[in-house]
C-alpha positions as CSV (number, residue, x, y, z in Angstrom):
1,X,4.0,18.1,-1.4
2,X,0.7,17.4,0.4
3,X,-1.2,14.3,-0.6
4,X,-4.8,14.5,-1.7
5,X,-7.3,13.6,1.2
6,X,-7.9,10.0,-0.1
7,X,-4.2,9.2,-0.2
8,X,-3.6,10.8,3.2
9,X,-6.3,8.5,4.5
10,X,-4.5,5.5,2.9
11,X,-1.3,6.5,4.7
12,X,-3.2,6.7,7.9
13,X,-4.6,3.2,7.4
14,X,-1.2,1.9,6.6
15,X,0.3,3.5,9.8
16,X,-2.6,2.1,11.9
17,X,-2.4,-1.3,10.3
18,X,1.4,-1.4,10.6
19,X,2.3,0.7,13.6
20,X,5.9,-0.7,13.6
21,X,6.2,0.0,9.9
22,X,5.5,-2.2,6.9
23,X,7.8,-5.3,6.9
24,X,9.7,-5.8,3.7
25,X,7.9,-9.1,3.0
26,X,4.6,-7.3,2.8
27,X,5.7,-4.7,0.3
28,X,4.8,-6.7,-2.8
29,X,1.3,-7.8,-1.6
30,X,0.7,-4.3,-0.3
31,X,1.4,-2.6,-3.6
32,X,-0.5,-5.3,-5.5
33,X,-3.5,-4.6,-3.2
34,X,-3.2,-0.9,-3.6
35,X,-2.8,-1.2,-7.4
36,X,-6.2,-3.0,-7.5
37,X,-7.9,0.0,-6.0
38,X,-5.8,3.0,-7.0
39,X,-4.4,4.4,-10.1
40,X,-0.7,3.9,-10.9
41,X,0.0,7.5,-10.2
42,X,-1.7,7.2,-6.8
43,X,0.3,4.1,-5.9
44,X,3.5,5.9,-7.0
45,X,2.7,8.9,-4.8
46,X,2.0,6.6,-1.8
47,X,5.3,4.8,-2.4
48,X,7.2,8.0,-2.5
49,X,5.5,9.2,0.7
50,X,6.4,5.9,2.4
51,X,9.9,6.0,1.0
52,X,10.5,9.6,2.1
53,X,9.7,8.7,5.8
54,X,12.0,5.7,6.0
55,X,15.7,5.0,5.8
56,X,17.4,4.8,2.4
57,X,17.4,1.0,2.4
58,X,13.6,1.0,3.1
59,X,13.1,3.6,0.4
60,X,14.9,1.4,-2.1
61,X,12.9,-1.7,-0.9
62,X,9.6,0.2,-1.6
63,X,10.8,1.1,-5.1
64,X,11.9,-2.5,-5.7
65,X,8.5,-3.8,-4.5
66,X,6.6,-1.6,-7.0
67,X,8.8,-3.0,-9.8
68,X,8.2,-6.5,-8.4
69,X,4.4,-6.0,-8.6
70,X,4.7,-5.3,-12.3
71,X,6.9,-8.4,-12.8
72,X,5.3,-11.0,-10.5
73,X,2.0,-11.7,-8.9
74,X,1.9,-12.1,-5.1
75,X,0.2,-15.1,-3.6
76,X,-3.4,-14.5,-2.7
77,X,-2.6,-15.6,0.8
78,X,-0.1,-12.8,1.1
79,X,-2.6,-10.3,-0.2
80,X,-5.2,-11.6,2.2
81,X,-2.8,-11.2,5.1
82,X,-2.1,-7.6,4.1
83,X,-5.8,-6.9,3.6
84,X,-6.5,-8.1,7.2
85,X,-3.8,-5.8,8.6
86,X,-5.2,-2.9,6.8
87,X,-8.8,-3.7,7.8
88,X,-7.6,-3.8,11.4
89,X,-6.3,-0.3,10.9
90,X,-9.6,1.0,9.5
91,X,-9.2,0.4,5.8
92,X,-12.7,0.4,4.2
93,X,-12.2,-2.7,2.1
94,X,-15.9,-2.9,1.5
95,X,-16.7,0.8,1.8
96,X,-19.2,2.2,-0.7
97,X,-17.3,3.9,-3.5
98,X,-14.0,4.3,-1.5
99,X,-11.1,2.4,-2.8
100,X,-13.3,-0.1,-4.6
101,X,-11.4,-2.4,-7.0
102,X,-10.7,-0.8,-10.3
103,X,-12.1,-2.5,-13.4
């Protein structure tokens, strides 16, 4: 299933920010950051896209990370590290109207 343009852009930023793939230790802060800016359905769609392109162990780690976000808050320093990686990949963290934090 094709992702909507915005979510396709997010996948592009993820791949640019993490050309070697997202390390497991960044999954929870990554999904915490995404959940601040996207709906739960969008985060789930991104997770499924990431999971479908990786090996089965990585796919399960992505699913576990989403569950972890709902059960534990990541450290702000971890979220800041992930934000910096995504910004380096072109993520418009301060872009007008795009992926602004949800209220």
